N, C-alpha and C positions, 0 to 999 in steps of 0.2 A: 417439453422443449428440450432438444438435445444440445449439450455442450460438454466440454471437458472440465471436470472439477477435480482439482488436485491430482491431475495425471490420469484420471479414469473418465471414460465417457459415461455420462448419466443422461437420463430422461426424466425431467422434473415437471410436474403438473402445477402450474401456478399462472396467474393472470400476468400478461405481458407488461402491464403498467405498474405492477407491484414492485417495490424497491428491491434491488438485489440484496441489500442488507437483511430484509425481512425474510426473503426466500432462503438465504443461506442459514439464518438462525432458526427459522420455522420448519419449512419443508425439508431442508437438508440436515437439520440438527447440528449445525456447526456453530457453536456459540462462542467460539474464540474471537470472532469479529464482533467488536463492541459498538454500541451506539452512544455517542457523546452528545453532539449538538443536533444531529439530524438535519443540518443545513450545509454540510460540506466545509465547515470552518475549522473543525478541531482535528481531523485525521484519524480519529479512533477507529473508524470502520474501513481503513485502507486495506484494499486487496489488490492483487495483480490481475489485470485483464490483458491478456496477450503480452505479459511482461511489463506492462505499464502500471504505475501506481495510480489507482482511482479511488474515489470515495464511494463505497457501496451504497451509501444513503442517497446518492444523486443518480445512480444508474438504474434505469428501468430494466427489469428482468428480461424483457423482450430483446434488449440489445446484446445479450450474451449468446444468443442462438449461434451455434457453429464456432464459438470462440473458446478460449481457455481461461479459466478462473482459478487462481491459486489463493488460498486462505492460509492463516497461520498454521492450521492443522496440516496443510500440505507440506510443511517443512518437517513434520514428523518428529519434532523434538531433537533432531540431529544436526540442525544447521549451525555453523559457527556463530552466527548472530545471536541465536538463542542462548548458547553457552556464554558468549561474551557479555550479554546483557546482565546475566547473573553475576559473573566474576568481576565485572568492572563497575557494579553499582548502578546500572542503567535502568533498574526497575525500582518502583516503590509500591504504589497501591495496585498497579497492574492494569488499570483501565486503558491507558494509552499504549501500553507495551506492544500488543499484537500489531496495531497500526504502525507504530514506530519501526518494528522489525520488518514489516512488509514493505514500507517505504524505503528502508535501508537496503532491502534485498533488490530493489530496482536500480540502485546506484551502480555505476560502472566499476569494474575492478580497478584498483589503484586510486580510488577517489581520495582527493585531498581533504584536509580538515574543512576547508572553505566549501568544497563540493558537498560534503556531508551536511554542513550547516545550512546551505541553500537547499539541498535535496529534502531536508526534514523540516523546512520552514513552514509547511502546511500542517505539521503535527504538533499539537500542543500538549505539554506535560505541566500539570499544576503542582507537582511534588518535587521534582528534581531541579537542579540548576543547569541542566543539559550537559554539563561537562562529562558526567559518567556515561551518558548516552553517546556523545561524540567519541569518547575513548572506546566504548564497546564496538561501535561501528568500524572505527579505524582498525581495531584489533582483529575483528572478524574478517575484514577485507584483506588483511595480510595473510589470513589463514583460509581464505576462500576455497571451497572445493572445486573440482573440475566439473564439466558438464556431464561426466559419466557416472556421477554418483546419484544419490536419491533426491537431490535438490532440483527444483524445477530449472530447466535449462534456458527458458526465455527470460532475458533480463533487459529491461529498457530503463527509462528514466521517467521521472514525473513530467507530465505535460504542462506546458504554459498555455496561456489563452491562445497563442498563435500556433501551438502544437510543436514548439521547438524545445530543446533541452535548456534548462536554466543555466546561466553562466555564474561564475564566481562573483560577478558584479551585481547579481540579483538582489532582491530585498532581504534585509536582515530579519531575523525572527522578531525582534522587538519593534520593527518599523510598523507604522500604521498604513494599512492598504485598504482600498475600498473593498467592501464585502464581496462584491461580484468577482474581484480579482482571484481570490483563493478558489471560489467555487468554479469559475471558468477554467482555472488551471488544472483542475482535477477531473476533467471530463474524459470519457473513454476515448480510445484511439478513433481517428477520423473514419476508418472503415466501419466501425460499429455505430457511428452516429448517423448513418444514412437513414433518411426518412423519420428522424426524431423531431422534426420541426412541426 
C-alpha cells in the first residue's frame, strides 16, 4: 500500500486491518511510536495523519492509503519541541514523550497555555506534573520553524468527535470523560474514514 511516511513515498505490504501502530513498529521499523493502552485512551501512540493528531492504535492501516503519516522519527531530532522537552523538563521515563510531542506538533502556532492544555488532554503522563510539558510546548511554539525547513508542513489540530477543533472551554485533563469520548476524538480525518463502517 502506497502512502507518504515522514515525507517520503513508501509502499508497505501489510493487511489493511492491521493497526497502523503495528505496521509502523513492525514492517516499517519505526519504534518511536509507543503502545500504552492499545485502546486510544493514553495518547502514547499519537502520530500525525495529514497533519491531524490520531492514535495509531485505532487506525486501520488501510485508511492511510494515499495519505501522509508523520511519526516522531519524521521530526529528525531537530524540531524545537524535541529540544524544549529536554530543556524544560518535559520528559521523564519517555514512554509518553513521542506521543506528547506529536500531539503538540499538531497545535496551531501561537497556542495559548489553555490551548496546549486542551490539545494535550488525550495524552497521559504518569511521571510529570504536566507543567514541564506545558512549558516545553509554549517555548517551542515561540521558536517554531517555518514551513521551509525539515519539519512536516501540514499542521492541524486534534479532532473532536464532531471533527472540530477543541476550544479553551474543552474538558480539563483531570475531568472524567466517557471512555468513548477520547477514542472518538482521536479518529482519522473524515476523508480517510470513508468505507470504515
